[in-house]
C-alpha atoms as one frame of an Amber mdcrd trajectory, in Angstrom:
protein
 328.189  40.324 125.618 327.107  37.030 127.088 324.426  35.152 125.174 321.429
  34.262 127.323 320.445  30.643 126.708 317.271  28.700 127.424 318.203  25.095
 126.834 319.592  24.957 123.288 317.940  28.294 122.380 319.268  31.819 122.704
 317.067  34.701 123.740 317.217  36.037 120.168 316.019  32.672 118.840 313.028
  32.710 121.181 312.166  36.310 120.334 312.493  35.570 116.595 310.226  32.543
 116.960 307.608  34.474 118.939 307.673  37.353 116.447 307.320  34.908 113.551
 304.199  33.432 115.146 302.833  36.948 115.699 303.392  37.684 111.988 301.642
  34.411 111.099 298.619  35.145 113.293 298.461  38.707 111.969 298.393  37.467
 108.365 295.637  34.986 109.141 293.676  37.834 110.743 294.225  40.035 107.695
 293.027  37.112 105.562 289.740  36.912 107.439 289.249  40.677 107.254 289.951
  40.747 103.515 287.827  37.696 102.732 284.948  37.935 105.200 284.990  41.455
 106.650 282.177  43.914 106.098 282.979  46.615 103.543 282.904  49.252 106.298
 285.558  47.348 108.273 287.660  46.792 105.162 287.467  50.445 104.106 288.563
  51.610 107.556 291.333  49.023 107.965 292.836  49.541 104.520 292.213  53.308
 104.144 289.963  52.788 101.126 286.874  54.623  99.942 283.741  52.773 101.088
 282.102  53.129  97.664 285.108  51.454  96.059 285.201  48.637  98.609 281.510
  47.863  98.076 282.090  47.137  94.377 282.058  43.475  93.418 285.443  43.740
  91.673 287.013  45.218  94.815 285.526  42.443  96.949 286.956  39.808  94.603
 290.364  41.506  94.703 290.309  41.736  98.501 289.370  38.067  98.781 292.208
  37.168  96.415 294.677  39.168  98.514 293.177  37.573 101.600 293.917  34.037
 100.531 297.547  34.980  99.861 297.896  36.587 103.289 296.212  33.621 104.930
 298.457  31.109 103.213 301.562  33.049 104.270 300.366  32.874 107.866 299.451
  29.207 107.647 302.749  28.197 106.057 304.729  30.003 108.777 302.882  27.936
 111.392 302.818  24.629 109.488 306.548  24.903 108.747 307.159  24.818 112.509
 305.728  21.293 112.652 307.258  19.987 109.410 310.870  21.129 109.214 313.766
  20.418 111.564 314.985  23.611 113.207 317.992  24.548 111.063 315.859  24.196
 107.916 312.841  25.807 109.604 314.712  29.033 110.285 315.811  29.228 106.642
 312.214  28.674 105.479 311.015  31.362 107.892 313.718  33.764 106.707 312.622
  33.258 103.100 308.915  33.779 103.830 309.549  36.757 106.127 311.776  38.316
 103.450 308.939  37.977 100.941 306.523  39.580 103.412 308.906  42.508 103.976
 309.341  43.056 100.219 305.600  42.906  99.542 304.919  45.219 102.508 307.410
  47.774 101.185 305.569  47.772  97.862 302.196  47.986  99.620 303.398  50.792
 101.863 304.355  52.889  98.863 301.337  52.028  96.696 298.398  51.401  99.052
 298.760  52.931 102.521 301.726  53.953 104.653 300.122  52.041 107.527 301.424
  48.820 105.939 304.981  49.839 106.865 304.060  49.719 110.547 301.460  46.972
 110.612 302.917  44.382 108.228 306.510  45.262 107.417 307.841  46.135 110.880
 306.833  42.897 112.669 308.154  40.771 109.789 311.381  42.780 109.628 311.940
  42.471 113.384 311.323  38.714 113.259 313.719  38.440 110.337 316.431  40.417
 112.134 316.116  38.320 115.290 316.283  35.095 113.274 319.376  36.293 111.424
 321.249  37.253 114.602 320.141  34.225 116.614 322.198  31.135 117.160 320.484
  28.208 115.484 320.310  25.244 117.860 321.733  22.026 116.462
């Protein structure tokens, strides 16, 4: 199979990069929903009982989760501007691996929707980054 190249990048590298940015944007969006969303939106998005979500302790917990999700998204984007490409892809692989592991746990303990919404995009990005040719 011939590798399709765009300058120094392979098609898999570009797809992995695009998917990584999608994961980053998704996590920033989840952050805003967890930290600033209305309880009705949060209950629907996370398959939680509205009466539980309205409790102050639940709101604090959601905000705490939100900051973690937001920072994962931010670091994926910021890393793009800080690290040279060979190091960048290793940083992304590490962070995406953490996201996949946490999503597996969340999928089993919170809602199965996490497998599709959070784990699958991160896993696809991770796979594409692992099979891509890193430009020198």
